[in-house]
Every structure is written in structure tokens, then in C-alpha cells.
C-alpha atoms as one frame of an Amber mdcrd trajectory, in Angstrom:
protein
   5.083   6.096  55.008   4.364   9.239  52.955   5.316   9.808  49.376   8.259
  12.138  48.746   7.820  15.297  46.744   8.306  15.085  42.989  12.017  14.296
  42.725  14.223  16.736  40.879  16.312  15.677  37.907  13.889  12.853  37.204
  15.428  12.131  33.805  18.751  11.438  35.512  17.242   8.541  37.473  19.459
   5.920  35.881  22.511   8.003  36.701  21.469   7.882  40.359  21.313   4.097
  40.063  24.839   4.041  38.719  26.063   6.519  41.333  24.731   4.445  44.186
  25.372   1.141  42.437  27.737  -0.518  44.958  25.503   0.256  47.964  22.337
  -0.731  46.101  23.896  -3.998  44.933  24.901  -4.856  48.491  21.440  -4.000
  49.783  19.821  -6.037  46.999  21.893  -9.089  47.940  20.829  -8.790  51.565
  17.203  -8.408  50.585  17.346 -11.468  48.319  18.910 -13.461  51.159  16.569
 -12.332  53.915  13.203 -11.756  52.216  10.909 -14.792  52.100  10.180 -16.019
  48.595   6.430 -16.341  48.095   5.015 -18.700  45.451   2.861 -17.619  42.566
  -0.868 -18.056  42.962  -2.040 -21.615  42.497  -3.446 -22.822  39.210  -5.771
 -22.394  37.399  -4.891 -18.964  36.060  -8.295 -18.466  34.506 -11.885 -18.285
  35.625 -15.342 -16.939  34.969 -17.875 -14.735  36.691 -21.440 -15.433  35.629
 -23.442 -12.734  33.942 -24.781 -11.627  30.578 -22.512 -11.000  27.559 -19.292
 -11.738  29.450 -16.304  -9.493  28.968 -13.035 -11.187  28.066 -10.255  -9.979
  30.380  -6.582 -10.750  29.845  -4.056  -9.844  32.540  -0.406  -9.896  31.446
   2.758  -9.108  33.282   5.141 -10.012  36.063   4.727 -11.341  39.613   1.629
  -9.256  40.267  -0.112 -10.754  37.237   1.139 -14.139  38.494  -0.664 -13.521
  41.760   2.381 -13.693  44.003   1.255 -12.933  47.543  -2.249 -14.420  47.197
  -3.317 -18.085  47.465  -5.211 -18.177  44.146  -5.623 -16.010  41.085  -9.278
 -15.556  42.027  -8.000 -13.740  45.146  -5.210 -11.975  43.270  -5.161  -9.285
  40.587  -7.077 -11.122  37.786  -9.988 -12.184  39.966 -10.129  -8.812  41.695
 -10.200  -6.979  38.363 -12.950  -9.324  37.124 -15.091  -8.523  40.143 -14.521
  -4.789  39.800 -15.485  -4.922  36.131 -18.549  -7.021  36.849 -19.665  -4.507
  39.439 -19.176  -1.617  37.018 -20.701  -3.164  33.877 -23.260  -5.669  35.147
 -21.740  -8.189  32.735 -20.055 -11.503  33.334 -16.298 -11.737  32.969 -14.136
 -14.466  31.477 -10.617 -13.874  32.746  -7.165 -15.351  32.401  -3.590 -14.409
  33.218  -0.319 -14.817  31.335   2.643 -13.848  33.479   6.100 -14.658  34.810
   7.413 -13.767  38.214  10.487 -11.545  37.779   9.968 -10.806  34.077  10.739
  -7.399  32.662   9.013  -6.128  29.513  11.587  -7.555  27.107  11.468 -10.975
  28.745   7.685 -11.039  28.591   7.809 -10.252  24.905  10.294 -13.033  24.239
   8.646 -15.736  26.331   4.900 -15.116  26.685   3.498 -13.004  23.836   2.292
 -16.024  21.819   0.325 -17.324  24.804  -1.133 -13.907  25.469  -2.443 -13.696
  21.920  -3.958 -17.159  21.908  -7.516 -16.029  22.694  -9.627 -12.930  22.021
  -9.910 -10.199  24.637 -11.985  -7.087  25.221  -9.629  -5.653  27.853  -5.939
  -6.297  28.405  -4.541  -5.186  31.752  -0.756  -4.757  31.627   1.264  -4.970
  34.826   4.874  -4.583  33.696   7.732  -2.203  34.453   8.574  -2.974  38.055
  11.340  -5.362  37.053  12.536  -2.954  34.378  13.095  -0.543  37.245  14.658
  -3.161  39.495  17.006  -4.245  36.660  17.963  -0.586  36.010  16.841  -0.790
  32.371  16.949   2.506  30.512  13.760   4.420  29.803  14.525   4.137  26.091
  14.761   0.340  26.155  11.648   0.054  28.290   9.674   2.358  25.992  10.829
   0.442  22.914   9.734  -2.911  24.305   6.457  -1.520  25.679   5.612  -0.056
  22.289   6.246  -3.393  20.563   4.069  -5.141  23.142   1.160  -2.713  22.813
   1.342  -2.577  19.027   1.369  -6.347  18.725  -1.535  -6.757  21.139  -3.565
  -4.169  19.256  -2.716  -5.641  15.848  -3.856  -9.098  16.915  -6.652  -8.007
  19.251  -7.930  -4.913  17.415 -11.122  -4.496  19.447  -9.386  -4.685  22.814
  -8.866  -1.735  25.102  -5.479  -1.871  26.837  -5.005  -0.467  30.335  -1.509
  -0.276  31.802  -1.003  -0.115  35.556   1.149   2.354  37.437   4.529   1.088
  38.497   4.841   0.380  42.226   5.345   3.416  44.446   8.671   2.175  45.761
   8.880   5.143  48.152   6.205   3.381  50.218   8.103   0.108  50.543   9.402
   0.127  54.130  11.246  -3.102  53.319  13.651  -1.208  51.057  16.564   0.564
  52.723  17.993   3.844  51.568  19.341   4.704  49.048  17.621   1.808  47.242
  14.105   3.007  48.098  14.396   6.554  46.796  16.585   5.606  43.835  14.108
   2.977  42.662  11.287   5.464  43.188  13.051   7.977  40.939  13.695   5.455
  38.229  10.179   4.010  38.326   8.728   7.485  37.902  11.033   8.056  34.937
   9.828   4.815  33.345   6.234   5.923  33.894   6.986   9.137  31.994   8.323
   7.044  29.110   5.244   4.818  29.241   2.948   7.858  29.089   4.599   8.984
  25.844   4.137   5.551  24.300   0.530   5.195  25.413  -0.395   8.602  23.993
   0.226   7.226  20.501  -3.007   5.176  20.250  -6.510   5.945  21.585  -7.012
   2.265  22.441  -4.200   2.445  25.005  -4.494   4.065  28.396  -2.936   3.900
  31.826  -3.833   4.691  35.384  -2.510   8.214  35.614  -3.040   9.301  39.199
  -0.771   8.218  42.042  -2.536   5.385  43.896  -3.927   6.210  47.328  -1.796
   5.327  50.342  -1.388   1.608  50.811  -3.432   0.348  53.756  -2.062  -1.704
  56.668  -3.133  -4.968  54.974  -1.892  -4.067  51.481   1.325  -6.099  51.546
   1.751  -9.851  51.763   4.116 -11.419  54.305   7.198 -10.575  52.221   6.317
  -6.853  52.506   6.883  -6.503  48.764   3.972  -8.077  46.873   0.332  -7.272
  47.479  -1.801  -9.507  49.640  -5.252 -10.635  48.574  -6.608  -7.508  50.256
  -3.985  -5.379  48.490  -4.904  -6.834  45.105  -8.569  -6.050  45.703  -7.794
  -2.438  46.685  -5.549  -2.037  43.632  -8.097  -3.511  41.181 -11.022  -1.418
  42.422  -8.907   1.736  42.358  -7.548   1.034  38.852 -10.985   0.470  37.346
 -12.458   3.517  39.089  -9.481   5.731  38.134  -9.688   4.911  34.427 -13.447
   4.560  34.105 -14.366   8.169  33.280 -11.358   8.566  30.955 -12.530   5.929
  28.475 -12.537   2.571  30.214 -16.320   2.828  30.467 -16.466   1.971  26.745
 -15.875  -1.669  27.603 -19.340  -1.788  29.170 -20.647  -2.418  25.637 -17.514
  -3.656  23.857 -18.036  -7.096  22.325 -21.445  -7.544  23.951 -22.931  -8.876
  20.732 -20.231 -11.517  20.204 -19.391 -12.690  23.718 -22.856 -13.557  24.878
 -22.642 -16.948  23.258 -19.396 -17.962  24.951
């Protein structure tokens, strides 16, 4: 499935959600009824890759940070990111995940921020926004909550670099019928625009800016919505590579003096 051209009237994305509301609601109910519900990745949601001066990686977010679609977090996004970072830096990685399946940005703030801040981190990977799009939250509300999240993380973890992931490219989700597919795609792109404006406020914050490459045949798990273990690996490698030359490479030396003893 190919990506559509840049949609016109992107800022009106929420209006399209309202316009198509009855059809989308009916389609959503059918999807919830018919789509298999996959569990989150099994515990533990933390691990370690051996190596010198280990980096401290924190992954926060929704079902993708919870590893839905993979058997364990080592095979899901956190473990895949840790391996990509180890390959890039030559350092060990101590990783953990704080997440809730189905959470939007406001819900993560309310329920999980304290846990996220409980330990130091050199890199925080943020995977939020998909449920903000699915819940038809406004770009203003999403941007407000994202800014609070990033500011709080940076206040409490001042040495950490924060990398935010792209929202899903809903146009590629064959599971989604029309008009849900294109309408969600429009709204997700609008939320990404709002996120870009927030992230531009602080040099410690960045995001993956390019559209991800086409999803491969093994990208999706059996529910055709969440990534599989293979999909998580592809995503993690691409995210690290995409952001590396734009500043993520600084983490190769970040905290090396203090983490070696951990």
C-alpha cells in the first residue's frame, strides 16, 4: 500500500473526523469487535546489554512501548532500540519501559510520569500520539500535554536527550477501512506538525522527521495493527539511523563517565 500525497487542508483534519464521525464510529466498533486483542509483551520490562559505560535508555508511551505484538520487551521496541544503540555507540545499554496500552498523552502524564522519572536516563524515546489521533484529540490539546511531558522530563532528567517517534502512517494500515484510514492519516499528520513546533523549543528534544520507509511484509503482528518483533526491529534501526546525524550521535559520549560504574 503506497502513501497518499500530502493531504490538502491538513489543519482541518479534526473537522474531517467530525464530518465522517458516524461512519468512522461504526467502523471503529466493527474493528474492536473483529480484531484480535494482543497482549502486552511479557515482563520484565527492563534489561541490559553488556558493554562499557552503559547508556541508560528509557522508552515511554502507549502500546508500542508496552511491546504489544511481540512476545517480550527484548524482542519489542525497547530491546530493539537498545541493540541499535549498542551497535552505533559500542557501549552497553541499560533499558526499561514505562507504558500503557491505549494511553494518549494526557493519560500517560496522569498515570505514569512518576514512574518514568524514577531513575536517571541518557536517552528517552517517546512513542505517544497514536491514541491522541484515534481519540480525535485536538492538535492544541495534544501539543499542550506533549510540552508538559517534555518539559517535566527535561527538568528532572536534565542530561537526557529526548527523541520522539513519528506517529503511525495510518495510510498504510490495510486493516482500516475508508474513510477511517485516510481521515486518521490526515489527523496524525496534523498532530505531527503540532509536535514539531513543540520540539523546536528545546535543543535537547528531537523527533524522527522523515516518513518511515514502506513497511515490509513482516512488519505487522497478527492483529495487522501493532508491529511484530520484526517490525519493531526495523522501526528501531530506522529511528536511530534517521536521527543520528541530526544530533542523536551526541549520546555516544553522554554520561560515559558516570554510567560505567552501574
